[in-house]
N, C-alpha and C positions, 0 to 999 in steps of 0.2 A: 569581366574577369572570371575565368572558369577555374575553380579550385577542385583538386582531386584528393579525396580521402579514401584510405583503405583500412578496414578494421584490422587490428592486431590480435584480437581474441574475442571471446564471448563470455558473458556472465552466466553463472548457474546460481540461481537463488530460488527460495520457496515462493516468490511472488510471480504469479503467471498472468494476472490480470491487472489492469491499471488501478482498479479500485482497491486491490489488495495491498498495494505498496504504501508504506509509511509516507507521510508528507515531508518528513525531514529525517536525517540520520540519527538524531537524538531519540527518535521514537522506535529505533531498531537496534539498540545497543547490543542486544543478546543474539541477534539474528546472524547465523553463519551462512557463508556462501563461498563460491570459488570463481576465480577469474582464470580461464583457460586460454593461454596464448597459442597461437597457431604454429604448427611445426614447419621446418624447412625455411625459415626466414631469419635464423640467427638470434632469435629471442632468448635462447638459453644463455647467451653471453650478455644480452641487454639487461638481464635481471641480476647479474653479479653485483654484489655490494648492497643490494636492495634490502636484504634481511636485516641489516643493521638499523633500519628505520622502523619505528613503531606504527606509523600511519602513512597512508598513501592518498594522493588525489587521483580519482578515476574520472577521465573524460569519456563519455559514452554517447550513443545515439539513442534518441527516444524512438525506437523502431515501430511502435504501435500507433504513433501519432501521424495524422494526415492533415496537411495544411497548418495554418497558424492563425492566431486571433490577436489583433492589436490591443484589445482589452479583455480581461478575464476577471472572474470573481473567485479569489482564493478562499480556502476553507475558513480562515479567520477574519474575513471581511464581509460586511453587509452590503458593500457597494463594489462596482466593477473598477479595476485598477489597470493602469497601463502595464502591458505584459513585461516590459523591461524593469518595472518596479516590483516584480514578483518572481518566485521560483517556478512558476507554472511551466509545464512541458510544451505548451502551444507557441513555439517560437519560430521566427523566420528560418533559422537553421536549428533543427531540433537536437541541440547539443546539451547534454547533461553534465553536471559536475558534482561529485560526492566525495566525501572523505571517509575512509574505511580503516579499520585497524588491521594491520598485517599480522596474521598469526603464524604463517610458515610459508616457505618457498620450497616447493617439491618439483624440481625441473621446470616444466612449463605451466605448472599449476600453482596459483597463489591462493592459499586459504586465508579468508578474511572474515571479519565479524563487523557488526554495525552496518550491514549493507542494506540499502533502501532501493536498490535498482531492480528492475524487472528481469526475470529469467529470459535468457537469450538476447539480451541487449548487446549490440556490437560495442566493443571497447575500442576507443580511438587512441588513447594514450594513457600512460601512468607517469606520475611524478611523486617524489617524496614530499610529505608534509613536514615543513621545517618551522617549528614553533616561533623562533625569534623573528622571522620575517612574515609568516602567514597569519600570526595572531596579533592583531593590532589593537592598541588601547585608544581611548578617546574617540570611539566611533559612534554613529547614531544608527537607529533602526527605522527611520522613516515613519511611514504610516503604522508600522507594527510597534512602535515605541510603547503604546498603552494597551497593546493586545497580546504581546508575546513575551513571557509566557502567560497564558490565560488560565484562569482557575477553571478546571474541568467540572462538568456536571457529575454528580455522584450517580452511578448506574447500579441498579439493584435488580434482582430477578425474583419474581413471585415463585411460590412452590411449584405451580404447574409448569412454568417456563423452565425452571431448573430441571424438573423431571424430563421434559421433552428434550432438552439439551443433552442430558445423560443418555437417553434413548438413542439419539442420532450418533453420539460419539462412540458409545460402547457397541452399538449394533452395526454401524456403517462407517465409522471413522471420520464422520462429518463434524468438524469443530466450528461452531459459529459464535461462541461466547466472546472470544477476543475481538472478532470483527464488529460485532454489535456494540461492544463497549467502546471500541476505537472511534466509531462514528458518533455515537450518542454523547460521549464525553465532550464533544465540540458544541453540542446543543441540539435542540429539537427542531430548529427552524428549517424550512424547506430551503434547499441550496443545490446548485448544480452538482456538488460532490456528495450530496446525501439524498438518496431516493426515498423521500418521506412524503406521505400524503395523509390527509385527514379522513377518518371514517367514523362518523358519528361523534361520540364523545372521546374517542381514542385517536391515537396517531399510529401509523403503520410504516415500518422501515423495511425496505426490500434489501436483502443481503443475498446476492446471487439469485437463486431460484427459491429462496425461502423468505417468509415474511415474519416480522417480529412486531407484535402489537404492544404499545406502551402508553403510559400516561405521565404527565409532568406535574410535579409539586414544587414550585419555586426552582431550586437548582438541584432537585432530586428527580431522577427518572426511574420509573418502575416498569420493567418489561413483564407483561402479564402472560403472554403465551406466544407460541409459534404456529405458523400455518404453512402448508405447501403453497408454492406459487402456481401450481398446476390445478386446473379444475378437475373435479372428479371424472367428468366425461373424458377429458384428455388421458387421464391415467388409466381408464378402463379400455380405451381403444388403442393406445400406443403401448406396444409390447417391448419397447426399448428397455434393456436390463438396467440402464443408468437411472431409470425412474423407480427402481424397486424400493429405494429408501422412502420415496415419497408415497408409494402405495402402502408400504408397511406403516408409515407414520399416520396416514389418514385412517388406516384400519384400526390402529391402536387408539388414536385420539379423536377419530371421527371428525376431523376438521381439515378444511382446505379452502383455497380462495377460487 
């Protein structure tokens, strides 16, 4: 059987890479975004009466995923699980489902919050969230029963790391603190969702093209400092202006990987 789907719109959100997206909507309560419906298809009539609902279900396409995996290792699991027992995007049909708060309807633009969907994701359908039927009592959470919600690790920043974060944010608008905390709160173990490796007595987390060196004391993680992910020779030979922040960082702190 061949099924035909046509997107009805597209998502605009601050998350442009898969590693940036929150793992669940609860981790993105304050994040604002827009669902832009396509013109010329009568959708301006389809959204009538929608504004009376506080929340929406959004069905969308995981457009950056290629292929699927029968077993995956979710962020909160130390073992691989059947993909149908997870919310992982690596599905036979890469369809996503998220609930968002509807802030406003402005023509074909829906302003929403609590969005955990990647930017430019194709939207397949919208449905109102109806609490009396969508919120069920006496449910179970399977293998997540004793893992979610999990007590997060406490993430702290040493004085040098805090200074380096300020330098990048104030000088180049590069914000890394939240991304570092979001990953390390889940723990320091190596994991497909966490680019962590050991270097001597320390551990190093890769966040995009930056590196954060840290140490662990029980459930406390201390970020000691940052480094550029580019080697000094690369920065010297490559004149790409997108690397200016890395060159300035290395010049200021004399550190790079």
